[in-house]
N, C-alpha and C positions, 0 to 999 in steps of 0.2 A: 504494499499499499504506500501511499503518500507519507513522506517524512514530515511530521507535524513540527519538529524542531527547526528544520530549514525553512518552514513556512513563516514561524515565529521570527526567526533572524530577518527573513526578508522585510516582513512587516515594519521591523525597527531600523532597518539599516537603509533600506531603499528610500529614495527621495518621495516626498509625499506630491507626485504628480503624476499625470497618465502619461505614460512612455508615448502613446500614439498621437494624441492631440493637444499636448502642453502648449504647442507654440501656435496653435489655431484658434483655440477656445478658451473662454474663461471658464475654469474649472468648477465654480461655483454653479454655473449653469449645467454641468453635466453629472454632478453627484450631490451629496448633502453632508453637512458637519454632524458628526456624531454627538452625544452627550459630553464625551470627554474632550471635546473641542477640535479633534482631529477629523481629516476629511475621510469619507467612506471610499476607499479605493479596493480593488480586487486583484489578488496575486494571479498571474497568468504565466504558463509554460510556454516560452517561444518555441523550443521544440516539443511536441504536445505528449503528454504523459503516456498516452495511448499507444503513441508509436516507439518512444524509447525506455519506457517503463522507469524503474528506479534510478537508472543511470542519468535521467533527466530531471531527477531532483537535486539540483545544485543551484547555489545563489546566483551563479553566473547565466543560468537558463531561465531566470525568473525576471518579471517587471511587474510593476504596479500599473493598472488600468482603470480608468473611469467605468462605471457599469455600461454605459453607451458603448464605448468601444470594446469591452469584454464581451458584450452581447453580438456585436458586429463579427467578432472573430469566432464565434461559437460554431460548432459543427452544423452543417447544412444551411449556413448563412452566406 
């Protein structure tokens, strides 16, 4: 299964911006601010987990995306 520790690390060390649209849109128009004051962003595997399995669970293979961009990259989109 997915490595929950690497996901926690990614949430803490990756910059709070969408890796796909950060220079095109105002982030607040694409997500929301959580109760703790941080932006809601989703972790995405550049090389899909289904393709590469556990070897894809590395910090170098993860990015933060806003929900709109993450949906656009989902299977069958």
